[in-house]
N, C-alpha and C positions, 0 to 999 in steps of 0.2 A: 189360354189352354196349354196344359203341359203335354208334350208329346213323349210317349214311352214306346219303346220297342216291345213287340208282343212277347219276346222271350223274357223281358223284365216283368211283364204282367204275369206270365206263367210262373216265374220264379217266386214272385210275391204270393201268388195263390197257393203254391206248394208250401211255402213257409207257414202261411196261415193254417193250411190243412194239417201240417205236422204239429203246430202249436196246439190246435184244437184237439187233436188225437192225444197228445201228451197231457193236456189239461184233464181230459176224461180219465186217463190212467192214474194220475196223481191222487185224486180224492180218496180212492180206496186205500192207497198206501198211507196218506196223511191221516185218514180217519182212524186207522189203527194206532198211529203214533199219538194223535191228539185226543183220542177218545177218552184218555185218562189224564188230560192236561192238568186238572186240579187235583193233584195227589195229596197235597197237604190236608190235614184234618180241618174241617170247618168247626170253629168254636161253637160248642153246645149242640153239635149235630147228634151225638149219641143220646143226650138228654131228651131230645125231641123225637127220637125214633118211635114211631107208632102214634105220635101226637102231632103229625103234620109232615114228618120226614118219612119218605117212602123210598125203598130200594128196588122194589118191583111192584108192578100194578097189574092186577088181573081184571078188575072191574072199574072202568073209567067213570062210570056214573056216580061214584062217590065224590067226584069233583064238580058235580053239577053246580053251576053259578058260583064257584069258588075262584079265588085268585091263585093260580097255580104257576110255579116256576119249575123249569126242568133244565138240568145241567147238560151241556153237550157231552155226550158219550158215544158219538157216532150215529150211524143210520138209525139204530133202534130208538134212540131218544128223539130223533126228528120225527119218526113215524108216530111215536106216542104224542108228541106235541101237536102234530096235525090232527090226530084222532081226537085229542082233547077239545079241539075247537067245536066239536059236535055237542059238547056238554057245557062249555063255558067260553065266553068271549074274552076272558082275561087269562091268556096264556103267555108267559114270558120265557123265552129261550135264552140261556146264558152261555156264551162261548168266550174263551180267553184269546181266541185267534181273531185276525182281521177279517176273515172270510170263513164261510161254512165249508167244512170238509165232508163232502158226501157225494153220492152219485148225482149226476147232472139232473135227473128227473126229480129226486127228492129235494135237491137244492132249489130248483125252480118252484116246486110246490110250496116249500117253506116261505120263500120270498113273496109269493103271491097270496099267501094266506093272511089271516088276521093275527097270527102269532107275532108278538113284539120280540124283536131280537136285540139283545144287548151284546154287542161286539166288544172285544178287548176288555172283558169284565171277569171278575172273580168274586165268589162269595167268601167273605171273611168270617161272618158270624151269623147265627140264627138267634132270634130273640122272641120273647113272649112270656106270659105268665105261666099258664098250664099247657097251652098249645102254641104252635108256630103262629106268630103274628107279623113278623117282619124279618128282613135280612139286612145285613150291612154289606153293600156292594163296593168293591174297589174298581174304579174305572182305571184300567192300566194305561190307557192312552193319555189321560189328563192327570193321572196320579192323584185322584180325588176319591174320597169315600162318601157314600150317601146311604140313607135308609130307603128301603122299598117295602111297602106293606103287602104281605101275601098271607094266604091261608095254608098252603102246602108247598113242599118242595120235593121234586122227584130226582133222585140220584141213582141212576141205573147202575147196578153192579154186574160184573162179568157173569155171574151165575144166573142172570136173568133168563138166558136161553136154555138152561139145563132143565130137563124134565123134573117134575116133582119127585118121581120115584128115585131118580138118580140123586137128587138133593137129599132125600131121606137116607139113602145109602151113605152118602158122604158125611152126613151129620151123625148118624148112629153107628156107622161102620158095618152094618149088616143089611141083608135083604129083608 
């Protein structure tokens, strides 16, 4: 048995408490930075807009029993991924980072859910004939590329949280 002085135990406990506190503070900062980690254009993304590529989603029931991929764009994309599991068991969450940057509660829910998480991955290209059928994924850790068959991909844009009225104002320039 190792003997430790109680002041050492208290110091260790204090260090752990500080680290836990800091870890809870960092995700919010990281989420903002990493929410748009895949800034490069995905090949053929524009071509499949409305044909399986979605930038916002109002009715998740359209994904019933579909293979759906969602790119990491912070807390909102995690919330959507979790909600999607009510409609389809095939939800894939893609993040370029080694860990999920989100508040602790969301992070725990995501890890305990049926959502498949692809860490250190990036979408290079979207493929299909008329609609989205697959994506080419770059595994950043292994530096390998592979195909993954999907029906839809959700890429949340920053305007997702803007009200429809405000969006119309921005698009048309008038009320």
